[in-house]
C-alpha positions in Angstrom: -71.9 31.5 -70.8 -70.6 30.6 -67.3 -73.4 29.3 -65.1 -72.9 30.4 -61.5 -75.0 28.9 -58.7 -77.1 32.0 -58.8 -77.6 31.9 -62.5 -78.6 28.2 -62.3 -81.1 29.0 -59.6 -82.6 31.7 -61.7 -83.0 29.4 -64.7 -84.4 26.6 -62.5 -86.8 29.1 -60.9 -88.0 30.2 -64.4 -88.4 26.5 -65.4 -90.5 25.9 -62.3 -92.6 28.9 -63.0 -93.3 27.7 -66.6 -94.2 24.2 -65.3 -96.5 25.7 -62.7 -98.2 27.8 -65.2 -98.8 24.8 -67.5 -100.2 22.8 -64.6 -102.6 25.5 -63.7 -104.1 25.1 -67.2 -105.1 21.6 -66.3 -108.3 21.8 -64.4 -108.1 18.6 -62.5 -104.6 19.5 -61.1 -105.4 23.2 -60.3 -106.2 22.7 -56.7 -103.2 20.5 -56.0 -100.7 22.9 -57.6 -102.1 25.9 -55.7 -101.8 23.9 -52.5 -98.2 22.9 -53.3 -97.3 26.5 -54.1 -98.8 27.7 -50.8 -96.9 25.0 -48.9 -93.7 26.0 -50.6 -94.2 29.6 -49.7 -95.0 28.8 -46.2 -91.8 26.7 -45.8 -89.5 29.5 -47.1 -87.7 31.3 -44.3 -88.6 34.9 -43.4 -85.5 37.1 -43.4 -84.9 40.2 -41.2 -82.0 42.6 -41.3 -80.9 43.6 -37.8 -78.8 46.6 -36.7 -78.6 49.0 -33.8 -79.0 52.8 -34.1 -78.6 55.8 -31.9 -79.9 56.6 -29.3 -80.7 53.0 -28.4 -82.8 51.0 -30.9 -82.7 47.5 -32.3 -83.9 47.9 -35.8 -85.7 44.9 -37.2 -86.1 45.3 -41.0 -88.2 43.1 -43.2 -85.9 42.1 -46.1 -88.9 41.2 -48.4 -90.1 44.8 -48.3 -86.9 46.6 -47.1 -89.0 48.4 -44.5 -88.6 48.6 -40.7 -90.9 46.1 -39.2 -90.3 47.2 -35.6 -87.9 49.1 -33.3 -87.0 47.6 -29.9 -85.9 49.9 -27.1 -82.5 48.9 -25.6 -81.8 49.9 -22.0 -78.8 52.1 -21.3 -76.6 54.1 -23.7 -75.7 53.2 -27.3 -74.0 50.0 -28.3 -74.2 47.8 -31.3 -72.7 44.3 -31.4 -75.3 41.5 -32.1 -75.2 37.7 -31.8 -78.2 35.5 -32.8 -79.6 32.4 -31.1 -79.5 29.3 -33.3 -83.2 29.7 -34.3 -82.5 33.4 -35.0 -85.4 34.6 -32.9 -83.3 36.0 -30.0 -80.9 38.9 -30.7 -78.2 39.3 -27.9 -76.9 42.8 -27.9 -73.8 44.3 -26.3 -74.8 47.8 -25.1 -74.5 50.5 -22.5 -70.9 51.4 -23.1 -69.9 47.9 -24.0 -70.7 46.6 -20.5 -74.3 45.1 -20.4 -75.8 42.2 -22.4 -79.4 42.1 -23.4 -81.5 39.5 -25.2 -84.6 40.4 -27.2 -87.2 38.4 -29.1 -87.0 40.1 -32.5 -90.7 39.3 -33.3 -92.1 40.9 -30.2 -89.3 43.1 -28.7 -89.7 41.2 -25.4 -86.6 41.3 -23.3 -85.7 37.8 -22.3 -82.1 38.1 -21.1 -79.8 40.6 -19.4 -76.4 40.6 -17.7 -74.6 43.5 -16.0 -70.9 42.7 -16.2 -69.6 45.6 -14.1 -69.9 46.2 -10.3 -69.2 49.0 -8.0 -65.6 47.7 -7.5 -64.8 46.4 -11.0 -65.7 47.9 -14.3 -65.9 45.4 -17.2 -65.7 46.3 -20.9 -66.4 43.8 -23.7 -64.9 44.9 -27.0 -67.0 43.4 -29.8 -66.7 39.8 -28.6 -70.2 38.2 -28.3 -71.2 34.7 -29.4 -73.9 32.1 -28.7 -73.3 28.3 -28.6 -74.8 26.3 -31.4 -77.3 24.7 -29.1 -78.4 28.1 -27.9 -77.8 27.3 -24.2 -74.7 29.5 -23.6 -73.6 33.1 -24.3 -69.9 34.0 -24.4 -68.1 37.3 -24.0 -64.5 38.4 -23.4 -64.5 40.5 -20.2 -61.7 43.1 -19.8 -62.0 44.1 -16.1 -60.5 47.1 -14.3 -60.6 47.4 -10.5 -61.6 50.9 -9.4 -59.4 51.9 -6.5 -59.4 55.2 -4.7 -56.2 56.4 -6.3 -55.7 54.2 -9.3 -57.3 51.9 -11.9 -55.9 48.4 -11.6 -56.0 46.6 -14.9 -56.9 42.9 -14.4 -56.5 39.9 -16.7 -59.1 39.3 -19.4 -61.4 36.2 -19.2 -63.9 34.3 -21.3 -67.2 34.6 -19.4 -69.9 31.9 -20.0 -73.5 32.7 -19.3 -76.5 30.3 -19.3 -79.1 31.9 -21.7 -81.8 30.2 -19.7 -81.0 32.3 -16.6 -83.0 35.1 -18.0 -82.8 38.6 -16.5 -79.8 39.6 -14.3 -77.8 36.5 -15.3 -74.3 35.9 -13.8 -71.3 34.1 -15.4 -71.3 30.4 -14.6 -67.7 29.9 -15.7 -64.7 32.1 -16.5 -61.4 31.2 -18.1 -58.2 33.3 -18.6 -57.6 34.3 -22.2 -55.1 36.5 -24.2 -55.4 40.3 -24.3 -56.6 42.1 -27.5 -59.4 39.6 -28.3 -62.3 41.1 -30.1 -64.4 39.1 -32.6 -65.4 35.6 -31.4 -67.5 32.8 -32.9 -68.9 29.5 -31.6 -68.6 26.3 -33.7 -70.7 23.2 -33.7 -67.6 21.3 -32.4 -68.1 23.1 -29.1 -65.1 25.4 -29.4 -65.2 29.2 -29.4 -62.8 30.8 -31.9 -61.0 33.9 -30.6 -59.8 36.7 -32.9 -56.9 38.6 -31.5 -53.2 38.9 -32.1 -53.4 35.3 -33.2 -56.4 33.1 -34.1 -57.0 30.7 -31.2 -59.8 28.4 -30.1 -61.0 27.6 -26.5 -63.1 24.9 -25.0 -65.7 26.8 -23.0 -66.2 23.8 -20.7 -62.6 23.3 -19.6 -60.8 26.5 -20.7 -58.3 24.5 -22.8 -56.9 26.7 -25.5 -55.2 25.9 -28.8 -53.5 27.9 -31.5 -55.4 27.8 -34.8 -53.2 30.2 -36.9 -50.3 32.4 -35.9 -50.5 36.0 -37.0 -48.7 38.4 -34.7 -46.5 35.6 -33.5 -45.8 34.3 -37.0 -42.3 34.0 -38.5 -42.8 33.7 -42.2 -39.7 34.3 -44.3 -40.1 37.0 -46.9 -43.4 38.2 -45.5 -44.5 41.1 -43.3 -46.2 40.1 -40.0 -49.9 40.0 -40.7 -52.0 42.8 -39.2 -55.4 41.4 -38.4 -58.6 43.5 -38.5 -60.9 41.9 -35.9 -63.8 44.4 -35.7 -66.7 42.7 -37.4 -67.7 39.1 -38.0 -70.9 38.8 -40.0 -70.6 35.3 -41.6 -73.9 33.8 -40.4 -75.3 33.4 -43.9 -72.4 31.1 -44.9 -72.0 29.7 -41.3 -68.4 30.8 -41.1 -66.0 33.1 -39.2 -63.7 35.3 -41.2 -60.7 37.2 -39.7 -59.2 39.4 -42.4 -55.7 40.7 -42.3 -53.1 42.8 -44.4 -49.6 41.5 -45.2 -46.8 42.1 -47.7 -44.6 39.8 -49.7 -41.1 41.1 -50.1 -38.9 40.7 -53.2 -35.7 40.1 -51.2 -34.1 40.2 -47.8 -33.9 44.0 -47.8 -37.7 44.1 -47.0 -38.3 47.1 -49.2 -41.9 48.2 -48.7 -42.0 50.1 -52.0 -41.3 47.0 -54.1 -43.3 44.6 -51.9 -46.5 43.0 -53.1 -49.3 43.9 -50.7 -52.2 41.5 -50.0 -55.5 41.2 -48.3 -55.6 37.8 -46.5 -58.1 36.0 -44.3 -58.4 33.3 -41.8 -61.6 31.4 -42.5 -63.3 28.9 -40.2 -66.2 26.6 -41.2 -68.4 26.8 -38.0 -70.1 23.5 -38.9 -66.8 21.5 -38.8 -64.3 23.8 -37.1 -62.0 23.4 -40.1 -59.8 26.5 -40.6 -57.9 27.7 -43.6 -55.8 30.8 -44.3 -55.1 32.5 -47.6 -54.2 35.8 -49.4 -57.2 36.5 -51.6 -56.8 39.9 -53.2 -54.2 42.6 -53.9 -54.2 45.4 -51.3 -55.5 48.2 -53.6 -58.2 49.7 -51.5 -59.5 49.5 -47.9 -61.9 46.7 -46.9 -63.5 47.2 -43.5 -65.6 44.0 -43.6 -66.1 41.0 -45.9 -68.9 38.5 -46.5 -69.2 35.4 -48.6 -71.9 34.6 -51.1 -73.9 31.8 -49.3 -74.6 30.1 -52.6 -70.9 30.2 -53.7 -68.3 30.7 -50.9 -65.6 31.3 -53.5 -67.2 34.7 -54.1 -66.4 37.3 -51.5 -67.7 40.9 -51.1 -66.0 43.7 -49.3 -67.0 47.2 -48.2 -65.7 50.5 -46.9 -65.4 53.5 -49.4 -65.9 51.0 -52.2 -68.0 47.8 -52.7 -65.8 45.1 -54.2 -66.3 41.6 -55.5 -63.6 38.9 -55.3 -62.8 35.5 -56.7 -61.0 33.8 -53.8 -59.5 30.8 -55.7 -58.1 33.0 -58.5 -57.1 35.9 -56.1 -58.8 38.3 -58.5 -60.9 41.4 -58.0 -64.0 40.9 -60.1 -65.4 44.4 -59.7 -65.2 47.6 -57.7 -67.9 50.2 -57.2 -67.4 53.6 -55.6 -69.8 54.4 -52.8 -71.5 57.7 -51.9 -70.0 57.5 -48.4 -68.2 55.1 -46.1 -70.0 51.9 -45.0 -68.4 49.8 -42.3 -70.6 46.8 -42.7 -71.8 44.4 -45.4 -74.2 41.5 -45.4 -76.2 39.4 -48.0 -79.6 37.9 -48.4 -79.9 34.1 -48.1 -80.4 33.6 -51.8 -77.3 35.7 -52.6 -79.5 38.1 -54.6 -79.0 41.4 -52.6 -76.1 43.0 -50.8 -76.8 45.3 -47.8 -74.3 47.9 -46.8 -74.7 49.6 -43.4 -72.9 51.1 -40.4 -71.4 54.6 -40.2 -74.5 56.7 -41.0 -78.3 56.3 -40.8 -78.9 54.7 -44.3 -78.5 51.1 -45.6 -77.5 50.8 -49.2 -78.8 47.8 -51.3 -76.8 46.5 -54.2 -77.0 43.9 -57.0 -74.2 41.3 -56.4 -73.7 40.8 -60.2 -73.2 44.4 -61.2 -72.6 46.0 -57.7 -75.0 48.7 -58.8 -77.2 50.3 -56.1 -80.8 49.1 -56.4 -82.4 50.5 -53.3 -81.9 52.0 -49.8 -83.4 52.0 -46.3 -83.4 55.1 -44.1 -83.3 54.6 -40.4 -84.1 56.8 -37.4 -80.5 57.2 -36.2 -77.0 56.5 -37.2 -75.5 53.0 -36.8 -71.9 53.9 -36.1 -70.0 50.6 -35.7 -73.1 48.5 -35.1 -73.3 45.0 -36.5 -75.5 44.2 -39.5 -77.0 40.8 -39.1 -79.4 38.6 -41.1 -81.9 36.6 -39.1 -83.7 33.8 -41.0 -86.9 32.6 -39.3 -88.5 29.2 -40.2 -92.3 29.2 -40.0 
């Protein structure tokens, strides 16, 4: 039998339970064992699943019970992108027509941050892009401004905007730097760089504005291959501390570039946010649509995808390990910290819970409104 990390953890957990039970039979050690068990439980992180639902609620779901612990009111109209502070206690949310930024303490729903990016003269939209520095001191967005003139809308150049999270309510950008158009998902690495998912994958130093190319996609010239089409709509890799930018491409059999005989592939750019190291690979045949992917935090070689199907992938072997048809479309997918439960959300008002081994549905969560294209984040709180 192949022992995966998850299987080994289960066996180790069973062994620990047997040893604990044996120790409890020894009277003199009973108190010490109970105290150790209590301390171990106290040290285990508390996990919450976070998403945004219509009309304007941050849903904080206890992943131990799969029940909604609290709902936080978000000002303005619906919006759903979420970025977490390093301690996972503050959820920063892009809302009100993709213009305003809000920060909430997920344990109390207290609003601790806000920023209004538009003014009477200039309307600013931020498409998905939201990230927090690894020290928690800065918040990043890509601003796409349009000057509102009497007889025309004047499209301006996009910028990376840097906010100090300590500025609290009504914060203003402390720095801005020019960036490419079409940037959506972004992620902050421990190296200090912010990775930018757009036509190509780039990285920017938010202190100086210096930008570098990480991986060419739209600008790539790869003989025998179709120009990759990146799908930068979601980035939910917090459990594995990584940023994933998926794409679709095709490998042609000859110079005629015949689409009917080409081998079609799902690929991804993958960035380790602890080191900033990036890699690119084709990891699965393009046989079905994947809207979002997430790695098993206990085994990063195992990847899960979701849309109309839930799929499981072996990255190294480029094999599909399993596919399960879903009862409806789910835009998002995330996973518990121990890798034992998959959560599918977005689109509608229900979250579907699945077993990673079999991909079978094992539970569900009904919310008060639909999630549409909202993020599905996992916050892990240390005691």
